[in-house]
C-alpha positions as CSV (number, residue, x, y, z in Angstrom):
1,M,6.1,6.9,21.8
2,S,3.3,7.2,24.3
3,R,0.9,4.3,25.0
4,A,-2.0,6.4,23.7
5,W,-0.3,6.7,20.3
6,Q,0.4,3.0,20.2
7,I,-3.3,2.3,20.8
8,Y,-4.4,4.9,18.3
9,W,-2.2,3.4,15.5
10,G,-3.2,-0.1,16.4
11,V,-6.9,0.8,16.1
12,W,-6.2,2.8,12.9
13,I,-4.5,-0.2,11.3
14,A,-7.2,-2.6,12.3
15,V,-10.2,-0.4,11.5
16,G,-8.7,1.4,8.5
17,F,-6.9,-1.5,6.9
18,V,-7.3,-5.0,8.3
19,I,-11.1,-5.1,8.5
20,P,-11.8,-3.5,5.1
21,E,-9.0,-5.5,3.4
22,T,-10.3,-8.8,4.8
23,W,-13.8,-8.0,3.8
24,A,-12.6,-7.1,0.3
25,L,-10.6,-10.4,0.0
26,I,-13.7,-12.4,1.0
27,R,-16.2,-10.5,-1.3
28,N,-14.1,-9.5,-4.3
29,P,-10.3,-9.3,-4.4
30,K,-10.5,-6.5,-7.0
31,D,-11.7,-4.2,-4.2
32,T,-8.5,-4.6,-2.2
33,L,-6.0,-1.8,-1.6
34,S,-3.5,-3.4,-4.0
35,W,-6.0,-3.6,-6.9
36,T,-7.2,0.0,-6.2
37,V,-3.6,1.4,-6.3
38,W,-2.8,-0.6,-9.4
39,S,-5.9,0.9,-11.0
40,W,-4.9,4.4,-10.0
41,F,-1.4,4.0,-11.5
42,G,-2.4,2.0,-14.5
43,V,-0.3,-1.1,-13.5
44,Q,-1.2,-4.0,-15.7
45,E,0.2,-7.5,-15.8
46,G,2.7,-8.2,-18.7
47,V,3.6,-4.5,-19.4
48,P,7.4,-4.3,-19.9
49,I,9.4,-1.8,-17.9
50,W,10.2,0.3,-20.9
51,H,6.5,1.0,-21.3
52,W,6.2,2.3,-17.8
53,S,5.0,5.9,-17.3
54,V,6.1,8.5,-14.8
55,L,3.3,7.3,-12.5
56,H,4.7,3.8,-12.5
57,L,8.1,5.1,-11.5
58,A,6.5,7.3,-8.8
59,L,4.7,4.3,-7.4
60,L,7.9,2.3,-7.5
61,A,9.8,5.1,-5.7
62,F,7.1,5.3,-3.0
63,M,7.1,1.6,-2.4
64,V,10.9,1.5,-2.1
65,W,10.8,4.3,0.4
66,L,7.9,2.7,2.3
67,F,9.7,-0.6,2.5
68,G,13.0,1.0,3.7
69,H,11.2,3.2,6.1
70,M,8.9,0.6,7.7
71,A,11.3,-2.5,7.6
72,F,14.6,-0.8,8.4
73,G,13.7,2.6,9.9
74,I,15.7,4.5,7.3
75,W,14.7,7.8,5.6
76,R,13.0,9.1,8.7
């Protein structure tokens, strides 16, 4: 990976995630990325797994893929 791409992704993470996420945490935690995604997918505390919808399973599958991809470099 070239140095330019490393700089680009570093700036993208800072400007596109770290700054807005920090601002949301300070002002109102319900404006964070987590709360927004949970809202999109209808995730609610206390809902048992057997009440999950296809959207819940899609979110779970994406999160498993993202974790494996980012933490271990698998599923490239």
